[in-house]
C-alpha beads as a LAMMPS data file, in Angstrom:
LAMMPS data file: protein, C-alpha beads

488 atoms
487 bonds

1 atom types
1 bond types

-500.0 500.0 xlo xhi
-500.0 500.0 ylo yhi
-500.0 500.0 zlo zhi

Masses

1 110.0

Atoms # bond

1 1 1 -14.595 18.275 15.116
2 1 1 -14.848 14.506 15.556
3 1 1 -12.048 12.535 17.247
4 1 1 -12.456 9.893 14.493
5 1 1 -9.675 10.617 11.998
6 1 1 -11.812 9.352 9.108
7 1 1 -14.259 12.284 9.637
8 1 1 -11.621 15.070 9.550
9 1 1 -11.011 17.245 6.509
10 1 1 -7.543 17.466 4.922
11 1 1 -5.452 19.895 7.051
12 1 1 -4.579 23.186 5.344
13 1 1 -1.499 24.870 6.816
14 1 1 0.649 27.883 6.052
15 1 1 3.429 27.103 3.598
16 1 1 6.656 26.318 5.481
17 1 1 9.785 28.041 4.252
18 1 1 12.052 25.059 4.348
19 1 1 14.797 24.335 1.849
20 1 1 12.785 21.809 -0.190
21 1 1 9.753 24.108 -0.518
22 1 1 11.978 27.057 -1.507
23 1 1 13.807 24.974 -4.092
24 1 1 10.605 23.652 -5.611
25 1 1 9.150 27.172 -5.629
26 1 1 12.195 28.543 -7.501
27 1 1 12.029 25.722 -10.094
28 1 1 8.266 26.490 -10.532
29 1 1 8.988 30.206 -11.052
30 1 1 11.772 29.502 -13.577
31 1 1 9.499 27.271 -15.683
32 1 1 6.088 28.904 -15.270
33 1 1 7.020 32.503 -14.600
34 1 1 5.094 32.724 -11.306
35 1 1 5.172 31.401 -7.787
36 1 1 3.027 28.421 -6.888
37 1 1 -0.148 29.307 -4.970
38 1 1 -0.321 26.098 -2.986
39 1 1 1.435 22.797 -2.297
40 1 1 0.142 19.281 -1.707
41 1 1 2.057 16.682 0.350
42 1 1 1.153 12.969 0.419
43 1 1 3.403 10.522 2.314
44 1 1 4.558 7.078 1.372
45 1 1 3.823 4.220 3.732
46 1 1 5.275 1.054 5.145
47 1 1 2.928 -1.776 6.043
48 1 1 3.958 -3.334 9.331
49 1 1 1.862 -6.482 8.865
50 1 1 -1.091 -7.546 6.725
51 1 1 0.251 -8.021 3.136
52 1 1 -1.991 -8.815 0.169
53 1 1 -5.161 -8.985 2.244
54 1 1 -6.667 -5.520 1.798
55 1 1 -8.207 -6.420 -1.501
56 1 1 -9.666 -9.489 0.186
57 1 1 -11.487 -7.135 2.593
58 1 1 -9.311 -7.721 5.701
59 1 1 -7.786 -5.031 7.982
60 1 1 -4.131 -4.078 7.684
61 1 1 -1.652 -2.219 9.943
62 1 1 0.432 0.395 8.070
63 1 1 2.006 3.627 9.057
64 1 1 2.939 6.765 7.032
65 1 1 6.550 7.645 6.308
66 1 1 8.464 10.927 6.417
67 1 1 9.206 10.341 2.664
68 1 1 6.549 11.891 0.449
69 1 1 5.322 13.247 -2.872
70 1 1 5.369 17.027 -2.834
71 1 1 3.506 18.974 -5.539
72 1 1 3.624 22.710 -6.193
73 1 1 0.427 23.962 -7.904
74 1 1 -0.998 27.040 -9.539
75 1 1 -4.526 27.445 -10.878
76 1 1 -4.844 28.895 -14.393
77 1 1 -7.780 30.052 -16.582
78 1 1 -7.163 27.735 -19.577
79 1 1 -8.397 24.172 -19.304
80 1 1 -4.954 22.548 -19.527
81 1 1 -2.767 20.454 -17.241
82 1 1 0.918 21.225 -17.268
83 1 1 3.176 18.653 -15.615
84 1 1 6.846 19.186 -14.732
85 1 1 9.097 16.957 -12.558
86 1 1 12.129 17.905 -10.452
87 1 1 13.871 14.785 -11.752
88 1 1 15.199 15.635 -15.207
89 1 1 14.764 12.102 -16.580
90 1 1 10.953 12.642 -16.478
91 1 1 9.893 14.813 -19.434
92 1 1 7.468 17.681 -19.075
93 1 1 3.990 17.178 -20.652
94 1 1 0.752 19.090 -21.177
95 1 1 -2.745 17.766 -21.521
96 1 1 -6.146 19.257 -22.460
97 1 1 -8.832 19.040 -19.756
98 1 1 -11.842 18.594 -21.996
99 1 1 -13.260 15.512 -20.262
100 1 1 -12.096 12.561 -18.219
101 1 1 -12.807 10.177 -21.171
102 1 1 -10.201 11.978 -23.291
103 1 1 -7.394 11.698 -20.763
104 1 1 -5.261 8.869 -22.304
105 1 1 -3.484 6.618 -19.791
106 1 1 -1.851 4.319 -22.289
107 1 1 1.483 2.711 -21.222
108 1 1 4.626 2.608 -23.373
109 1 1 5.321 -0.077 -25.963
110 1 1 6.624 -2.430 -23.262
111 1 1 3.454 -2.078 -21.189
112 1 1 5.194 0.081 -18.574
113 1 1 3.332 3.243 -17.473
114 1 1 4.853 6.602 -18.151
115 1 1 5.576 8.590 -14.974
116 1 1 2.766 11.071 -15.691
117 1 1 0.201 8.257 -16.099
118 1 1 -0.069 8.086 -12.308
119 1 1 -0.808 11.825 -12.174
120 1 1 -3.439 11.398 -14.914
121 1 1 -5.034 8.627 -12.864
122 1 1 -5.665 11.018 -9.967
123 1 1 -6.879 13.785 -12.211
124 1 1 -9.109 11.463 -14.249
125 1 1 -10.682 9.993 -11.121
126 1 1 -11.331 13.479 -9.729
127 1 1 -12.899 14.645 -13.016
128 1 1 -15.140 11.651 -13.218
129 1 1 -16.243 12.113 -9.629
130 1 1 -17.009 15.825 -9.917
131 1 1 -18.666 15.330 -13.329
132 1 1 -18.441 18.977 -14.483
133 1 1 -18.429 20.456 -17.957
134 1 1 -15.638 23.045 -17.562
135 1 1 -12.423 22.829 -15.536
136 1 1 -9.940 25.144 -14.040
137 1 1 -6.483 24.411 -15.431
138 1 1 -3.468 23.567 -13.368
139 1 1 0.312 23.913 -13.449
140 1 1 1.976 21.236 -11.352
141 1 1 5.651 20.752 -10.392
142 1 1 6.380 17.422 -8.733
143 1 1 9.075 16.365 -6.341
144 1 1 9.295 12.993 -4.657
145 1 1 11.746 11.392 -2.249
146 1 1 9.999 7.999 -1.892
147 1 1 12.242 5.443 -3.633
148 1 1 10.330 4.291 -6.762
149 1 1 9.334 0.603 -7.126
150 1 1 10.318 0.069 -3.517
151 1 1 7.061 -1.191 -2.065
152 1 1 6.690 2.070 -0.118
153 1 1 3.691 3.282 -2.144
154 1 1 5.390 5.912 -4.310
155 1 1 2.911 5.324 -7.185
156 1 1 -0.147 5.471 -4.908
157 1 1 1.201 8.655 -3.285
158 1 1 1.628 10.203 -6.731
159 1 1 -1.945 9.316 -7.759
160 1 1 -3.250 10.584 -4.453
161 1 1 -1.330 13.851 -4.553
162 1 1 -2.512 14.567 -8.092
163 1 1 -6.104 13.846 -7.176
164 1 1 -5.908 16.066 -4.091
165 1 1 -4.209 18.918 -5.990
166 1 1 -6.858 18.812 -8.726
167 1 1 -9.759 18.660 -6.298
168 1 1 -8.306 21.671 -4.464
169 1 1 -8.026 23.639 -7.749
170 1 1 -11.730 22.926 -8.450
171 1 1 -12.864 24.022 -4.959
172 1 1 -14.158 20.561 -4.265
173 1 1 -14.839 19.660 -0.638
174 1 1 -14.187 16.008 0.242
175 1 1 -13.106 14.629 3.600
176 1 1 -10.182 12.256 4.096
177 1 1 -12.223 9.079 3.837
178 1 1 -13.937 10.221 0.655
179 1 1 -10.697 11.233 -1.014
180 1 1 -8.966 8.006 0.067
181 1 1 -11.749 5.923 -1.520
182 1 1 -11.737 8.072 -4.660
183 1 1 -7.966 7.695 -5.052
184 1 1 -8.119 3.914 -4.539
185 1 1 -10.664 3.751 -7.403
186 1 1 -8.612 6.173 -9.499
187 1 1 -5.446 4.014 -9.408
188 1 1 -7.289 1.251 -11.182
189 1 1 -6.997 3.315 -14.382
190 1 1 -3.361 2.207 -14.410
191 1 1 -4.524 -1.420 -14.420
192 1 1 -3.812 -2.634 -10.878
193 1 1 -6.665 -3.874 -8.712
194 1 1 -5.465 -3.005 -5.228
195 1 1 -7.565 -2.934 -2.062
196 1 1 -7.197 0.634 -0.853
197 1 1 -4.625 0.343 1.952
198 1 1 -2.105 2.662 0.386
199 1 1 -4.577 5.492 -0.186
200 1 1 -6.216 4.987 3.230
201 1 1 -2.985 5.384 5.203
202 1 1 -1.914 8.262 2.970
203 1 1 -4.930 10.338 4.127
204 1 1 -5.831 8.816 7.513
205 1 1 -2.405 8.495 9.077
206 1 1 -1.595 10.089 12.391
207 1 1 1.841 10.965 13.738
208 1 1 3.313 8.648 16.393
209 1 1 0.939 5.688 15.696
210 1 1 0.233 3.012 13.172
211 1 1 -3.278 2.713 11.802
212 1 1 -5.580 -0.300 11.932
213 1 1 -7.342 0.193 8.597
214 1 1 -10.687 -1.519 8.018
215 1 1 -12.718 -1.523 4.842
216 1 1 -16.383 -1.418 3.980
217 1 1 -16.764 1.028 5.591
218 1 1 -13.302 2.548 5.424
219 1 1 -12.059 3.564 8.870
220 1 1 -8.775 4.016 10.692
221 1 1 -8.042 3.354 14.373
222 1 1 -4.735 4.473 15.855
223 1 1 -2.587 1.688 17.279
224 1 1 0.200 2.628 19.671
225 1 1 3.368 0.664 18.953
226 1 1 5.541 -0.682 21.767
227 1 1 7.889 1.793 23.473
228 1 1 11.560 1.281 22.773
229 1 1 10.908 0.030 19.271
230 1 1 12.036 1.456 15.904
231 1 1 11.042 0.226 12.450
232 1 1 13.894 -0.001 9.996
233 1 1 13.260 -0.057 6.255
234 1 1 15.850 -1.564 3.890
235 1 1 15.698 -1.577 0.123
236 1 1 16.426 -4.904 -1.581
237 1 1 17.626 -3.131 -4.726
238 1 1 15.250 -5.269 -6.716
239 1 1 12.624 -3.075 -8.345
240 1 1 9.163 -4.112 -9.631
241 1 1 6.481 -2.081 -11.235
242 1 1 3.298 -3.934 -10.407
243 1 1 1.429 -2.162 -13.226
244 1 1 3.917 -3.478 -15.805
245 1 1 3.305 -7.218 -15.029
246 1 1 0.324 -9.397 -14.267
247 1 1 1.866 -10.881 -11.060
248 1 1 -0.146 -8.614 -8.771
249 1 1 -3.495 -8.950 -10.536
250 1 1 -3.003 -12.725 -10.802
251 1 1 -2.912 -12.947 -6.999
252 1 1 -6.036 -10.749 -6.821
253 1 1 -8.054 -12.961 -9.131
254 1 1 -6.698 -16.190 -7.488
255 1 1 -8.074 -14.953 -4.180
256 1 1 -11.335 -13.931 -5.941
257 1 1 -11.697 -17.437 -7.534
258 1 1 -10.827 -19.200 -4.258
259 1 1 -13.546 -17.311 -2.446
260 1 1 -16.109 -18.034 -5.174
261 1 1 -15.315 -21.719 -5.208
262 1 1 -15.475 -21.938 -1.411
263 1 1 -18.759 -20.107 -1.443
264 1 1 -20.170 -22.397 -4.200
265 1 1 -19.080 -25.607 -2.562
266 1 1 -20.351 -24.391 0.840
267 1 1 -23.691 -23.780 -0.874
268 1 1 -24.038 -20.152 0.140
269 1 1 -23.569 -18.517 -3.195
270 1 1 -24.422 -19.807 -6.602
271 1 1 -24.804 -16.523 -8.481
272 1 1 -22.014 -14.912 -10.459
273 1 1 -21.284 -12.061 -8.102
274 1 1 -17.729 -11.576 -6.866
275 1 1 -17.261 -12.420 -3.217
276 1 1 -14.138 -11.732 -1.133
277 1 1 -12.544 -14.117 1.303
278 1 1 -13.575 -11.858 4.179
279 1 1 -17.209 -11.693 2.998
280 1 1 -17.193 -15.462 2.792
281 1 1 -15.922 -15.789 6.361
282 1 1 -18.664 -13.417 7.640
283 1 1 -21.331 -15.379 5.748
284 1 1 -20.152 -18.655 7.178
285 1 1 -19.552 -17.159 10.673
286 1 1 -16.410 -19.115 11.162
287 1 1 -13.063 -18.234 12.790
288 1 1 -9.716 -18.248 10.961
289 1 1 -8.848 -21.802 12.013
290 1 1 -12.141 -23.043 10.642
291 1 1 -11.665 -21.156 7.399
292 1 1 -8.186 -22.635 6.962
293 1 1 -9.632 -26.091 7.443
294 1 1 -12.371 -25.257 4.898
295 1 1 -9.685 -24.355 2.319
296 1 1 -7.976 -27.703 2.817
297 1 1 -11.343 -29.532 2.469
298 1 1 -12.698 -27.767 -0.560
299 1 1 -9.568 -26.676 -2.453
300 1 1 -7.133 -29.563 -1.773
301 1 1 -5.128 -29.387 -5.087
302 1 1 -2.015 -27.301 -5.538
303 1 1 -3.002 -26.243 -9.057
304 1 1 -6.405 -25.823 -10.667
305 1 1 -6.865 -25.508 -14.425
306 1 1 -9.217 -22.962 -16.023
307 1 1 -11.398 -25.853 -17.163
308 1 1 -11.644 -27.278 -13.667
309 1 1 -12.686 -23.909 -12.247
310 1 1 -15.264 -23.437 -14.992
311 1 1 -16.729 -26.832 -14.138
312 1 1 -16.953 -26.078 -10.439
313 1 1 -18.576 -22.648 -10.985
314 1 1 -20.690 -23.900 -13.935
315 1 1 -19.579 -21.098 -16.225
316 1 1 -17.976 -21.034 -19.671
317 1 1 -14.425 -19.904 -20.232
318 1 1 -15.731 -16.658 -21.743
319 1 1 -17.975 -16.063 -18.767
320 1 1 -15.068 -16.683 -16.379
321 1 1 -12.965 -14.126 -18.194
322 1 1 -15.722 -11.530 -18.210
323 1 1 -16.929 -12.086 -14.629
324 1 1 -13.761 -12.732 -12.618
325 1 1 -10.532 -12.059 -14.518
326 1 1 -8.724 -8.844 -15.450
327 1 1 -7.505 -7.956 -18.922
328 1 1 -3.960 -9.028 -18.181
329 1 1 -4.972 -12.385 -16.566
330 1 1 -7.460 -13.729 -19.114
331 1 1 -4.758 -15.686 -20.818
332 1 1 -3.806 -17.725 -17.735
333 1 1 -4.693 -21.385 -17.722
334 1 1 -3.551 -22.516 -14.231
335 1 1 -4.230 -21.021 -10.803
336 1 1 -2.930 -21.614 -7.243
337 1 1 -6.028 -21.079 -5.196
338 1 1 -5.327 -23.097 -2.054
339 1 1 -2.000 -21.394 -1.341
340 1 1 -3.347 -17.877 -1.810
341 1 1 -6.379 -18.456 0.363
342 1 1 -4.283 -20.054 3.132
343 1 1 -1.947 -17.038 3.140
344 1 1 -4.869 -14.577 3.376
345 1 1 -6.606 -16.322 6.292
346 1 1 -3.351 -16.873 8.211
347 1 1 -2.116 -13.289 7.546
348 1 1 -5.436 -11.810 8.584
349 1 1 -5.149 -13.679 11.871
350 1 1 -1.612 -12.324 12.385
351 1 1 -2.852 -8.773 11.973
352 1 1 -5.510 -9.289 14.640
353 1 1 -2.957 -10.836 17.027
354 1 1 -0.404 -8.064 16.434
355 1 1 -2.995 -5.377 17.068
356 1 1 -4.345 -7.103 20.175
357 1 1 -0.921 -7.368 21.772
358 1 1 -0.120 -3.671 21.026
359 1 1 -3.471 -2.617 22.436
360 1 1 -3.106 -4.700 25.593
361 1 1 0.491 -3.455 26.058
362 1 1 -0.700 0.179 25.856
363 1 1 -3.332 -0.460 28.544
364 1 1 -0.833 -2.279 30.730
365 1 1 -1.394 -5.050 33.255
366 1 1 -4.315 -6.378 31.209
367 1 1 -4.927 -9.920 30.057
368 1 1 -1.602 -11.252 31.066
369 1 1 0.673 -8.308 30.194
370 1 1 2.931 -7.008 32.895
371 1 1 6.195 -5.073 32.540
372 1 1 6.569 -5.870 28.860
373 1 1 5.660 -9.540 29.216
374 1 1 2.654 -11.116 27.561
375 1 1 0.522 -14.184 27.875
376 1 1 -0.627 -15.139 24.367
377 1 1 -3.439 -17.305 23.024
378 1 1 -0.922 -20.073 22.697
379 1 1 -0.374 -19.992 26.445
380 1 1 3.273 -18.915 26.172
381 1 1 3.910 -17.181 29.462
382 1 1 6.494 -14.543 30.312
383 1 1 7.807 -14.089 26.775
384 1 1 9.167 -10.749 25.614
385 1 1 6.575 -8.805 23.664
386 1 1 8.965 -7.909 20.880
387 1 1 9.803 -11.536 20.360
388 1 1 6.131 -12.431 19.836
389 1 1 5.448 -9.432 17.556
390 1 1 8.615 -10.215 15.666
391 1 1 7.636 -13.822 15.285
392 1 1 4.372 -12.736 13.650
393 1 1 6.364 -10.641 11.176
394 1 1 8.684 -13.579 10.417
395 1 1 5.749 -15.878 9.826
396 1 1 4.269 -13.271 7.553
397 1 1 7.392 -13.196 5.416
398 1 1 7.605 -16.980 5.198
399 1 1 3.944 -17.108 4.094
400 1 1 4.508 -14.450 1.460
401 1 1 7.555 -16.373 0.248
402 1 1 6.079 -19.816 0.120
403 1 1 2.279 -19.510 -0.162
404 1 1 1.984 -16.213 -2.025
405 1 1 5.247 -16.526 -3.906
406 1 1 5.881 -12.813 -4.052
407 1 1 9.286 -12.534 -2.401
408 1 1 12.713 -12.102 -4.059
409 1 1 16.095 -13.579 -3.316
410 1 1 17.364 -10.138 -2.184
411 1 1 14.416 -9.727 0.169
412 1 1 15.088 -13.211 1.581
413 1 1 18.756 -12.301 2.013
414 1 1 17.903 -9.189 4.012
415 1 1 15.491 -11.198 6.154
416 1 1 18.143 -13.858 6.838
417 1 1 20.817 -11.289 7.788
418 1 1 18.307 -9.710 10.155
419 1 1 17.339 -13.020 11.737
420 1 1 20.983 -13.826 12.526
421 1 1 21.009 -10.625 14.579
422 1 1 17.800 -11.806 16.348
423 1 1 15.818 -9.084 14.537
424 1 1 12.577 -10.095 12.848
425 1 1 11.587 -8.631 9.483
426 1 1 9.401 -9.147 6.504
427 1 1 8.896 -7.888 2.983
428 1 1 6.538 -4.896 2.833
429 1 1 4.445 -3.846 -0.121
430 1 1 3.477 -5.976 -3.078
431 1 1 6.772 -7.867 -3.114
432 1 1 8.822 -9.271 -6.042
433 1 1 11.370 -6.658 -4.929
434 1 1 11.141 -3.438 -2.937
435 1 1 11.827 -3.299 0.766
436 1 1 11.748 -5.155 4.064
437 1 1 10.568 -3.685 7.349
438 1 1 12.234 -4.779 10.567
439 1 1 11.148 -4.551 14.193
440 1 1 14.246 -3.306 15.923
441 1 1 14.924 -2.410 19.591
442 1 1 16.092 1.213 19.757
443 1 1 19.422 0.274 21.311
444 1 1 20.280 -2.037 18.358
445 1 1 19.249 0.321 15.506
446 1 1 22.666 1.716 14.721
447 1 1 24.400 -1.662 14.888
448 1 1 21.672 -3.262 12.768
449 1 1 21.801 -0.631 10.038
450 1 1 25.574 -0.835 9.882
451 1 1 25.411 -4.639 9.617
452 1 1 22.933 -4.404 6.737
453 1 1 25.149 -1.951 4.970
454 1 1 28.225 -4.147 5.350
455 1 1 26.711 -7.610 4.787
456 1 1 24.130 -6.810 2.152
457 1 1 24.835 -3.597 0.326
458 1 1 28.626 -3.638 0.283
459 1 1 29.461 -7.373 0.216
460 1 1 26.330 -8.823 -1.541
461 1 1 25.296 -5.992 -3.845
462 1 1 28.673 -4.374 -4.363
463 1 1 27.407 -0.847 -3.931
464 1 1 29.351 2.132 -2.581
465 1 1 29.191 3.179 1.092
466 1 1 27.559 6.476 0.116
467 1 1 24.807 4.708 -1.867
468 1 1 24.228 2.259 0.961
469 1 1 23.448 5.109 3.281
470 1 1 20.406 6.023 1.181
471 1 1 19.010 2.444 0.952
472 1 1 18.317 1.787 4.653
473 1 1 16.775 4.053 7.241
474 1 1 14.978 4.052 10.595
475 1 1 11.478 5.497 10.708
476 1 1 8.619 6.347 13.031
477 1 1 4.905 6.909 12.136
478 1 1 4.230 10.204 10.407
479 1 1 1.087 12.212 9.614
480 1 1 -1.045 11.967 6.486
481 1 1 -1.723 14.226 3.521
482 1 1 -1.573 18.033 3.902
483 1 1 -2.268 21.144 1.812
484 1 1 -0.049 24.231 2.179
485 1 1 -1.280 27.638 0.990
486 1 1 -0.944 31.420 1.546
487 1 1 2.589 31.624 0.143
488 1 1 4.283 34.964 0.734

Bonds

1 1 1 2
2 1 2 3
3 1 3 4
4 1 4 5
5 1 5 6
6 1 6 7
7 1 7 8
8 1 8 9
9 1 9 10
10 1 10 11
11 1 11 12
12 1 12 13
13 1 13 14
14 1 14 15
15 1 15 16
16 1 16 17
17 1 17 18
18 1 18 19
19 1 19 20
20 1 20 21
21 1 21 22
22 1 22 23
23 1 23 24
24 1 24 25
25 1 25 26
26 1 26 27
27 1 27 28
28 1 28 29
29 1 29 30
30 1 30 31
31 1 31 32
32 1 32 33
33 1 33 34
34 1 34 35
35 1 35 36
36 1 36 37
37 1 37 38
38 1 38 39
39 1 39 40
40 1 40 41
41 1 41 42
42 1 42 43
43 1 43 44
44 1 44 45
45 1 45 46
46 1 46 47
47 1 47 48
48 1 48 49
49 1 49 50
50 1 50 51
51 1 51 52
52 1 52 53
53 1 53 54
54 1 54 55
55 1 55 56
56 1 56 57
57 1 57 58
58 1 58 59
59 1 59 60
60 1 60 61
61 1 61 62
62 1 62 63
63 1 63 64
64 1 64 65
65 1 65 66
66 1 66 67
67 1 67 68
68 1 68 69
69 1 69 70
70 1 70 71
71 1 71 72
72 1 72 73
73 1 73 74
74 1 74 75
75 1 75 76
76 1 76 77
77 1 77 78
78 1 78 79
79 1 79 80
80 1 80 81
81 1 81 82
82 1 82 83
83 1 83 84
84 1 84 85
85 1 85 86
86 1 86 87
87 1 87 88
88 1 88 89
89 1 89 90
90 1 90 91
91 1 91 92
92 1 92 93
93 1 93 94
94 1 94 95
95 1 95 96
96 1 96 97
97 1 97 98
98 1 98 99
99 1 99 100
100 1 100 101
101 1 101 102
102 1 102 103
103 1 103 104
104 1 104 105
105 1 105 106
106 1 106 107
107 1 107 108
108 1 108 109
109 1 109 110
110 1 110 111
111 1 111 112
112 1 112 113
113 1 113 114
114 1 114 115
115 1 115 116
116 1 116 117
117 1 117 118
118 1 118 119
119 1 119 120
120 1 120 121
121 1 121 122
122 1 122 123
123 1 123 124
124 1 124 125
125 1 125 126
126 1 126 127
127 1 127 128
128 1 128 129
129 1 129 130
130 1 130 131
131 1 131 132
132 1 132 133
133 1 133 134
134 1 134 135
135 1 135 136
136 1 136 137
137 1 137 138
138 1 138 139
139 1 139 140
140 1 140 141
141 1 141 142
142 1 142 143
143 1 143 144
144 1 144 145
145 1 145 146
146 1 146 147
147 1 147 148
148 1 148 149
149 1 149 150
150 1 150 151
151 1 151 152
152 1 152 153
153 1 153 154
154 1 154 155
155 1 155 156
156 1 156 157
157 1 157 158
158 1 158 159
159 1 159 160
160 1 160 161
161 1 161 162
162 1 162 163
163 1 163 164
164 1 164 165
165 1 165 166
166 1 166 167
167 1 167 168
168 1 168 169
169 1 169 170
170 1 170 171
171 1 171 172
172 1 172 173
173 1 173 174
174 1 174 175
175 1 175 176
176 1 176 177
177 1 177 178
178 1 178 179
179 1 179 180
180 1 180 181
181 1 181 182
182 1 182 183
183 1 183 184
184 1 184 185
185 1 185 186
186 1 186 187
187 1 187 188
188 1 188 189
189 1 189 190
190 1 190 191
191 1 191 192
192 1 192 193
193 1 193 194
194 1 194 195
195 1 195 196
196 1 196 197
197 1 197 198
198 1 198 199
199 1 199 200
200 1 200 201
201 1 201 202
202 1 202 203
203 1 203 204
204 1 204 205
205 1 205 206
206 1 206 207
207 1 207 208
208 1 208 209
209 1 209 210
210 1 210 211
211 1 211 212
212 1 212 213
213 1 213 214
214 1 214 215
215 1 215 216
216 1 216 217
217 1 217 218
218 1 218 219
219 1 219 220
220 1 220 221
221 1 221 222
222 1 222 223
223 1 223 224
224 1 224 225
225 1 225 226
226 1 226 227
227 1 227 228
228 1 228 229
229 1 229 230
230 1 230 231
231 1 231 232
232 1 232 233
233 1 233 234
234 1 234 235
235 1 235 236
236 1 236 237
237 1 237 238
238 1 238 239
239 1 239 240
240 1 240 241
241 1 241 242
242 1 242 243
243 1 243 244
244 1 244 245
245 1 245 246
246 1 246 247
247 1 247 248
248 1 248 249
249 1 249 250
250 1 250 251
251 1 251 252
252 1 252 253
253 1 253 254
254 1 254 255
255 1 255 256
256 1 256 257
257 1 257 258
258 1 258 259
259 1 259 260
260 1 260 261
261 1 261 262
262 1 262 263
263 1 263 264
264 1 264 265
265 1 265 266
266 1 266 267
267 1 267 268
268 1 268 269
269 1 269 270
270 1 270 271
271 1 271 272
272 1 272 273
273 1 273 274
274 1 274 275
275 1 275 276
276 1 276 277
277 1 277 278
278 1 278 279
279 1 279 280
280 1 280 281
281 1 281 282
282 1 282 283
283 1 283 284
284 1 284 285
285 1 285 286
286 1 286 287
287 1 287 288
288 1 288 289
289 1 289 290
290 1 290 291
291 1 291 292
292 1 292 293
293 1 293 294
294 1 294 295
295 1 295 296
296 1 296 297
297 1 297 298
298 1 298 299
299 1 299 300
300 1 300 301
301 1 301 302
302 1 302 303
303 1 303 304
304 1 304 305
305 1 305 306
306 1 306 307
307 1 307 308
308 1 308 309
309 1 309 310
310 1 310 311
311 1 311 312
312 1 312 313
313 1 313 314
314 1 314 315
315 1 315 316
316 1 316 317
317 1 317 318
318 1 318 319
319 1 319 320
320 1 320 321
321 1 321 322
322 1 322 323
323 1 323 324
324 1 324 325
325 1 325 326
326 1 326 327
327 1 327 328
328 1 328 329
329 1 329 330
330 1 330 331
331 1 331 332
332 1 332 333
333 1 333 334
334 1 334 335
335 1 335 336
336 1 336 337
337 1 337 338
338 1 338 339
339 1 339 340
340 1 340 341
341 1 341 342
342 1 342 343
343 1 343 344
344 1 344 345
345 1 345 346
346 1 346 347
347 1 347 348
348 1 348 349
349 1 349 350
350 1 350 351
351 1 351 352
352 1 352 353
353 1 353 354
354 1 354 355
355 1 355 356
356 1 356 357
357 1 357 358
358 1 358 359
359 1 359 360
360 1 360 361
361 1 361 362
362 1 362 363
363 1 363 364
364 1 364 365
365 1 365 366
366 1 366 367
367 1 367 368
368 1 368 369
369 1 369 370
370 1 370 371
371 1 371 372
372 1 372 373
373 1 373 374
374 1 374 375
375 1 375 376
376 1 376 377
377 1 377 378
378 1 378 379
379 1 379 380
380 1 380 381
381 1 381 382
382 1 382 383
383 1 383 384
384 1 384 385
385 1 385 386
386 1 386 387
387 1 387 388
388 1 388 389
389 1 389 390
390 1 390 391
391 1 391 392
392 1 392 393
393 1 393 394
394 1 394 395
395 1 395 396
396 1 396 397
397 1 397 398
398 1 398 399
399 1 399 400
400 1 400 401
401 1 401 402
402 1 402 403
403 1 403 404
404 1 404 405
405 1 405 406
406 1 406 407
407 1 407 408
408 1 408 409
409 1 409 410
410 1 410 411
411 1 411 412
412 1 412 413
413 1 413 414
414 1 414 415
415 1 415 416
416 1 416 417
417 1 417 418
418 1 418 419
419 1 419 420
420 1 420 421
421 1 421 422
422 1 422 423
423 1 423 424
424 1 424 425
425 1 425 426
426 1 426 427
427 1 427 428
428 1 428 429
429 1 429 430
430 1 430 431
431 1 431 432
432 1 432 433
433 1 433 434
434 1 434 435
435 1 435 436
436 1 436 437
437 1 437 438
438 1 438 439
439 1 439 440
440 1 440 441
441 1 441 442
442 1 442 443
443 1 443 444
444 1 444 445
445 1 445 446
446 1 446 447
447 1 447 448
448 1 448 449
449 1 449 450
450 1 450 451
451 1 451 452
452 1 452 453
453 1 453 454
454 1 454 455
455 1 455 456
456 1 456 457
457 1 457 458
458 1 458 459
459 1 459 460
460 1 460 461
461 1 461 462
462 1 462 463
463 1 463 464
464 1 464 465
465 1 465 466
466 1 466 467
467 1 467 468
468 1 468 469
469 1 469 470
470 1 470 471
471 1 471 472
472 1 472 473
473 1 473 474
474 1 474 475
475 1 475 476
476 1 476 477
477 1 477 478
478 1 478 479
479 1 479 480
480 1 480 481
481 1 481 482
482 1 482 483
483 1 483 484
484 1 484 485
485 1 485 486
486 1 486 487
487 1 487 488
């Protein structure tokens, strides 16, 4: 077996007899009249740094959470998919498995996906990939403890768990990397054009370390985090479903258009093929500082109209829609290209710096690091490592707030409260709500969490103490997706 996590198959373990498994098994038996034959577990994730850059082709640094999607499954002879949910507010549904084309993933009348649409995305993607004529049917009972719409990848975990459960039922053999890529493509059935970070960490995660995820080809490299550090996740209580709005896809296509304009004006690409900001940097062979200067030179305006973009790229409005825009962004007439590109290049640089410091710290006494002190590229000597790493996180949040415009007043409030305690934090996930992640010394975790409960949840949000307890938690890196079988 290879030491490279991306080459390893999904682990298959004996079913643990813990309280959650037993409860889910009992619910399954009550509804389906039999015990589940296997379980699938896919974790949520928190991204430490590197937001909104995966779909631009740049590496990110997430870690898996203890919170997860847990599915109980049973294979049946009829070609049907039965879906039940532990949460009573989600209705049970059944679908025919005739072909992937006939699996309907239509949202409700308000454009918001039904809960089961995410399951159908995973199943539809698996069916299309396997391209068979007949299918084994499946009974699935779903339980999740990842807060929904929190920026902790609950939707991607649900898509991934469904895809994995269906592949297992069909006896399909895919390794972690193949399944992660398949799930990233499958989620696009819901309408969001993500970059694959959520699915990659869901399958490639390792316990006790974050993962440096690279794309094209997809690969994960463990990154040891500094000793004496805990990451704290706090929910802003502002929820956003990125599939129900065009905010996310608008940022994707703004980055896409920025890259295409930069490539055109740099005279390296005059065809109509999509190019990412990372591909552009590789073609130009420039560092991040040079790319930032290139953005200021070639995209100086704060706002570009659709007409201006068409003129630069020498395409018609119809061609621009068909070549570069998504269905829910074709109506847009103005775009912020400079701001999005600047964020991506600066954020990608912060990921590299964060990873380099962690790697040097793990090796010890290397390149200026001694006893927790670090010498950075900016020639700051003898500064505490956590302060430098924290500063990178703070700069990330400010960039997401001002350049990418995907923060929320509640997220900013949590970040401000944290900063007053000399704790650095940033929004994590798509933004517009969801959670922050904070870099917290172990000895300050309890005080920090209590302060957030008091200052944000009780005073600012007026929630009860018991509810506040469930909105903020400390976490360490967990392992990726698993299959449990051999139930007795």
